[in-house]
C-alpha positions in Angstrom: 20.7 18.5 -25.6 18.4 16.6 -23.3 17.4 13.0 -23.1 15.8 13.2 -26.6 19.2 13.7 -28.2 17.8 16.6 -30.1 18.7 20.3 -29.6 16.2 22.1 -27.6 15.2 25.8 -27.1 16.3 27.8 -24.1 12.8 27.6 -22.7 12.7 23.7 -23.1 16.0 23.5 -21.1 14.8 25.8 -18.4 11.5 24.0 -18.1 13.3 20.6 -17.8 15.7 22.0 -15.1 12.9 23.5 -13.0 10.8 20.4 -13.3 13.6 18.4 -11.9 14.7 20.8 -9.2 13.7 20.9 -5.5 14.6 23.5 -3.0 15.9 22.0 0.2 16.5 24.1 3.3 20.1 24.5 4.3 19.4 23.0 7.8 18.0 19.8 6.2 21.0 19.6 3.9 23.3 19.9 6.9 21.5 16.9 8.5 21.8 14.9 5.3 25.5 15.6 5.1 25.9 14.6 8.8 24.0 11.4 8.1 26.2 10.5 5.1 29.4 11.4 7.0 28.4 9.6 10.2 27.3 6.4 8.5 30.0 5.2 6.2 28.3 1.8 5.8 25.5 3.5 3.8 25.7 3.0 0.0 24.9 6.6 -0.7 27.9 8.9 -0.8 26.2 12.0 -2.1 23.2 14.2 -1.2 21.5 13.1 -4.4 21.9 9.4 -3.7 20.7 9.9 -0.1 17.6 11.9 -1.1 16.8 9.4 -3.8 17.1 6.5 -1.3 15.0 8.3 1.2 12.2 9.1 -1.3 12.3 5.5 -2.6 12.0 4.1 1.0 9.0 6.4 1.8 7.2 5.5 -1.4 7.7 1.8 -0.7 6.3 2.3 2.8 3.3 4.3 1.4 2.6 1.6 -1.2 2.4 -1.1 1.5 5.8 -2.6 0.8 6.9 -2.3 4.4 10.1 -4.2 3.9 12.5 -1.9 5.7 15.9 -2.8 4.3 18.9 -1.0 5.6 20.6 0.5 2.5 24.2 -0.7 2.9 26.7 -1.2 0.2 25.9 -4.9 0.1 22.1 -4.5 -0.2 22.5 -1.8 -2.8 24.9 -4.0 -4.9 22.3 -6.8 -4.8 19.6 -4.4 -6.1 21.9 -3.3 -8.9 22.7 -6.8 -10.0 19.0 -7.7 -10.2 18.3 -5.0 -12.8 
């Protein structure tokens, strides 16, 4: 079952998975892991969180929102409380 809560066909599930998947080179994943492990003050503890934060920051920069906020545990908690 996906977000709809309804059973889906095999093809629906495969399409959803491939639409949400990105292939990242092993070398880049190693750099991401090193960044996470070398910066314990970051709020992101997983590759997925790191990548989501990086994409969000880039999109904010491209949209003209140049507020460069360091994503620490404290700033991430503030964002979560605002929601």
